[in-house]
C-alpha positions in Angstrom: -10.7 33.1 -12.9 -10.8 34.2 -9.2 -9.3 31.8 -6.5 -11.3 31.2 -3.3 -10.2 33.7 -0.4 -9.1 30.9 1.9 -6.8 29.5 -0.8 -5.4 32.7 -1.7 -4.5 33.6 1.9 -2.9 30.3 2.2 -0.8 30.6 -1.0 0.3 34.1 0.0 1.3 32.9 3.6 3.4 30.2 1.9 5.1 32.8 0.0 5.8 34.9 2.9 7.5 32.2 4.8 10.0 31.8 2.1 10.9 35.4 1.8 14.1 36.7 3.4 13.5 39.1 6.2 14.6 42.1 4.2 12.2 41.5 1.3 8.5 42.6 1.7 5.7 40.5 0.3 3.9 43.5 -1.4 7.2 44.3 -3.3 7.7 40.7 -4.4 3.9 40.5 -5.7 4.4 43.8 -7.5 7.5 42.7 -9.3 6.5 39.1 -10.2 2.8 40.0 -11.3 3.7 43.2 -12.8 1.2 45.2 -10.9 1.2 48.2 -8.7 1.9 48.1 -5.1 -1.5 49.2 -4.4 -2.9 46.3 -6.4 -0.6 43.8 -4.4 -1.8 45.3 -1.3 -5.5 44.6 -2.4 -4.5 40.8 -3.3 -2.8 40.6 0.2 -6.0 42.0 1.8 -7.9 39.7 -0.3 -10.0 42.6 -1.6 -8.8 41.5 -5.1 -8.7 37.6 -6.2 -5.8 36.1 -7.8 -6.4 34.8 -11.2 -5.3 31.6 -12.9 -2.2 33.3 -14.6 -0.9 34.9 -11.3 -1.3 31.6 -9.4 0.8 29.9 -12.3 3.4 32.6 -11.9 3.7 32.5 -8.2 3.7 28.5 -8.1 6.4 28.4 -10.7 8.6 31.1 -9.1 8.4 29.8 -5.5 8.1 26.0 -6.4 4.9 25.7 -4.5 3.0 22.5 -4.6 -0.5 23.5 -5.6 -1.6 20.0 -4.8 -0.7 20.6 -1.1 -1.6 24.3 -0.9 -4.9 24.2 -2.7 -6.2 21.1 -0.9 -7.1 23.6 2.1 -10.5 23.0 0.4 -11.0 19.7 -1.1 -13.5 21.2 -3.2 -11.2 23.8 -4.9 -8.2 22.6 -6.9 -5.9 19.6 -7.2 -3.6 19.4 -9.9 -1.2 16.7 -11.3 2.1 18.5 -12.0 4.6 17.1 -14.4 7.9 18.8 -15.2 8.7 18.6 -19.0 12.2 17.6 -19.5 12.8 16.1 -16.0 14.2 12.6 -15.7 10.9 11.0 -15.1 9.0 13.1 -17.7 11.1 13.6 -20.8 10.0 15.7 -23.8 9.3 12.2 -25.6 7.0 11.5 -22.7 5.3 14.8 -23.1 4.6 14.3 -26.8 3.4 10.7 -26.1 1.2 11.9 -23.4 -0.4 14.4 -25.6 -1.2 11.8 -28.2 -2.6 9.5 -25.6 -4.9 12.0 -24.3 -6.2 12.9 -27.8 -6.7 9.3 -28.6 -8.6 8.7 -25.5 -10.8 11.7 -26.2 -11.5 10.7 -29.8 -13.3 7.6 -28.3 -15.5 9.9 -26.3 -19.0 11.0 -27.1 -20.0 14.7 -27.4 -16.2 15.8 -27.2 -14.6 19.1 -27.9 -11.4 20.9 -27.2 -11.5 24.6 -26.2 -8.0 26.3 -26.4 -7.1 29.8 -25.2 -3.8 30.2 -27.2 -1.2 32.8 -26.4 1.3 30.7 -28.7 0.0 28.9 -31.8 -1.4 25.5 -30.7 1.4 23.0 -31.0 -1.1 20.8 -33.0 -0.9 22.9 -36.0 2.9 22.9 -36.4 2.7 19.0 -36.7 1.0 19.3 -40.0 4.4 20.3 -41.5 7.3 18.2 -40.8 9.6 21.2 -41.3 7.7 23.2 -38.7 7.5 20.2 -36.4 11.0 19.8 -36.6 11.6 23.5 -35.8 9.2 23.5 -32.9 10.6 20.4 -31.2 14.1 21.8 -31.7 13.2 25.2 -30.3 11.4 23.6 -27.3 14.3 21.4 -26.5 17.2 23.9 -27.0 15.6 27.3 -26.0 13.0 26.3 -23.5 14.1 23.2 -21.8 17.9 24.0 -22.3 18.8 20.4 -23.0 22.6 20.1 -23.0 23.1 17.9 -26.0 21.5 20.9 -27.8 23.8 23.5 -26.5 26.2 23.9 -29.6 23.8 22.6 -32.2 22.3 24.6 -35.1 19.1 24.2 -36.6 19.2 22.6 -40.1 16.5 20.7 -41.7 19.1 18.6 -43.9 20.8 17.4 -40.8 18.4 17.1 -37.7 19.6 15.9 -34.5 18.3 12.2 -34.0 16.3 13.5 -30.8 14.2 15.6 -33.1 13.8 13.3 -36.2 12.7 10.5 -34.1 9.8 12.4 -32.8 8.4 13.5 -36.3 6.1 10.5 -36.7 4.7 11.0 -33.3 4.0 14.7 -34.0 2.2 13.7 -37.3 0.0 11.3 -35.3 -0.8 14.1 -32.9 -2.0 16.3 -35.6 -4.1 13.6 -37.3 -5.7 12.7 -33.9 -6.4 16.6 -33.1 -7.8 17.1 -36.7 -10.3 14.3 -35.7 -11.5 15.9 -32.5 -14.0 19.0 -32.6 -12.4 22.1 -31.3 -12.4 25.8 -30.6 -9.5 28.0 -30.6 -9.1 31.6 -29.3 -6.3 33.5 -30.7 -5.1 37.1 -30.6 -2.3 38.7 -32.9 0.3 37.6 -30.5 -0.6 33.8 -31.3 0.3 34.7 -34.9 3.4 36.4 -34.3 5.2 34.3 -31.7 6.5 31.6 -34.3 7.7 34.5 -36.5 9.7 36.0 -33.6 11.2 32.6 -32.9 12.4 32.1 -36.5 13.7 35.6 -36.4 15.5 35.0 -33.2 17.2 31.9 -34.4 18.4 33.7 -37.5 19.8 36.8 -35.6 21.7 34.7 -33.2 23.2 32.3 -36.0 21.3 29.1 -34.8 19.8 29.1 -38.3 22.9 30.2 -40.1 21.5 30.8 -43.6 18.8 33.3 -44.8 17.4 30.6 -47.1 16.8 28.3 -44.3 15.0 30.8 -42.2 12.9 32.1 -45.4 11.9 28.4 -46.0 10.6 28.0 -42.4 8.5 31.3 -42.7 7.2 30.3 -46.2 6.2 26.9 -44.6 4.5 28.9 -41.7 2.7 31.1 -44.4 1.4 27.9 -46.1 0.0 26.6 -42.7 -1.7 30.0 -41.8 -3.3 29.6 -45.4 -4.6 26.2 -44.7 -6.0 27.6 -41.3 -7.7 30.3 -43.1 -9.4 27.6 -45.4 -10.2 25.5 -42.4 -11.9 28.6 -40.7 -13.8 29.3 -43.7 -15.1 25.7 -43.9 -15.6 25.3 -40.0 -13.6 22.2 -40.2 -10.1 20.8 -40.0 -8.1 19.2 -42.6 -6.3 15.9 -41.9 -3.6 16.4 -44.2 -2.2 19.4 -45.9 -4.4 18.6 -49.1 -7.9 19.3 -48.7 -9.1 15.9 -49.9 -12.1 13.7 -48.7 -10.3 12.8 -45.7 -11.6 15.8 -43.8 -11.5 16.6 -40.1 -13.9 17.7 -37.5 -15.4 20.8 -36.5 -13.0 24.0 -36.3 -14.4 27.3 -34.7 -11.5 30.0 -34.6 -12.2 32.9 -32.5 -10.0 36.2 -32.8 -9.4 38.6 -30.0 -7.8 42.0 -30.5 -6.4 41.9 -26.8 -3.8 39.4 -25.9 -5.0 36.3 -24.3 -2.2 35.9 -21.9 -2.1 32.2 -21.4 -2.4 28.8 -22.8 -5.2 26.8 -21.2 -6.9 23.8 -22.6 -10.2 22.5 -21.6 -11.3 18.9 -22.7 -15.2 18.6 -22.6 -16.4 15.1 -23.0 -20.3 14.8 -22.2 -20.4 15.7 -18.5 -16.6 15.0 -18.0 -14.2 17.9 -18.2 -10.3 18.0 -17.9 -8.2 21.2 -17.7 -4.5 21.7 -18.9 -2.4 24.6 -18.0 1.2 25.5 -19.0 3.1 27.2 -16.2 6.4 28.8 -17.2 6.4 26.7 -20.5 7.7 23.4 -18.9 5.2 22.8 -16.1 2.4 20.8 -17.2 -0.7 21.1 -14.6 -3.7 18.9 -15.1 -7.0 18.8 -13.1 -10.3 17.2 -13.4 -11.7 19.2 -10.5 -15.2 20.0 -11.2 -15.3 23.5 -9.8 -12.1 24.3 -11.5 -13.1 23.0 -14.9 -16.4 24.9 -14.7 -14.5 28.1 -13.9 -12.3 27.4 -16.8 -15.3 27.1 -19.2 -16.7 30.3 -17.8 -13.3 31.8 -18.4 -13.1 30.6 -22.1 -16.8 31.5 -22.7 -16.1 35.1 -21.6 -13.2 35.4 -24.1 -15.4 34.1 -26.9 -18.0 36.7 -26.1 -15.4 39.4 -26.5 -14.0 37.9 -29.5 -15.0 37.6 -33.3 -15.9 34.1 -34.5 -14.3 33.7 -37.9 -15.4 30.2 -38.8 -18.3 29.9 -41.2 -19.0 33.6 -40.7 -17.5 37.1 -40.4 -15.9 36.7 -43.9 -15.1 40.5 -43.8 -13.1 40.2 -40.5 -11.6 36.9 -41.6 -10.2 38.4 -44.8 -9.3 41.4 -43.0 -7.3 39.5 -40.4 -5.4 37.1 -42.9 -4.6 40.1 -45.2 -2.7 41.6 -42.3 -1.2 38.4 -41.5 0.3 38.4 -45.0 1.7 41.9 -44.4 3.4 40.8 -41.2 4.7 37.6 -42.8 6.3 39.9 -45.7 8.0 42.0 -43.1 9.6 39.0 -41.5 10.6 37.8 -44.8 12.4 41.0 -45.5 14.3 40.7 -42.0 15.6 37.6 -42.7 16.7 38.1 -46.3 
């Protein structure tokens, strides 16, 4: 999604002012955005627009206030930014804010959640308490680097209080999400990231027994089996069992190219809200109409280039989940 030229120039000028005299802006952009110097020059000259992901990277690295910078044009972007794990926005606050948003959206008419997922959407982990515990632990220990997790290993039989006390909230989050129509865009990276995280903990001794790592992989395999059923039926399940208490619409899209970001668009009739994750822990939220409209175009473009696996494309769906089983089998071998 391109950014307006005036805003782009303002962002780059703000970065330039922060650089030491011996560091060039073109070299800095090329390194941070992993692009060639020629591509960096084209962005500096505004011949090529920065996209959303690039703005996230630059804002996070240089600690830029997007509210201040992007308000050079009142019609462009205005974000509410919260740092997960900070004193005024703890991880508990983060989960409760998710639950609050979902409860609010459930009350709206004509609602749908559109999710471009680089990592498996956190909601799905929460269907299984074992996976919820692992994800909460991983987030707080590895992503947020919370000091009281520094020397703690992951063990489902002796979870830290800080993890266990959030499991009821995580279950409520899943239940709420299951009752809101949604569309998700996945790539193969979406599926593999959780396996890589389990393997990393196994190899570093944070999960100190193969049987415990294997159990997590097996639970993840169960989760993906349920998601396959949900995709086949085009609806979510409120619980692990496919009972009469069924959830709402579920459209799963698969893209063979990595999506590159985790972005969420809530659509509630004419109202829209966008959520972005910058560097995992920075939550950026906006109801700016122009931005949300552009986010919708961005998601729609990915859907056009993806395969819809829900209620259709049985061959492609079976092929994907068959390949997933092979990937999981390989990871089981790695932890045994």
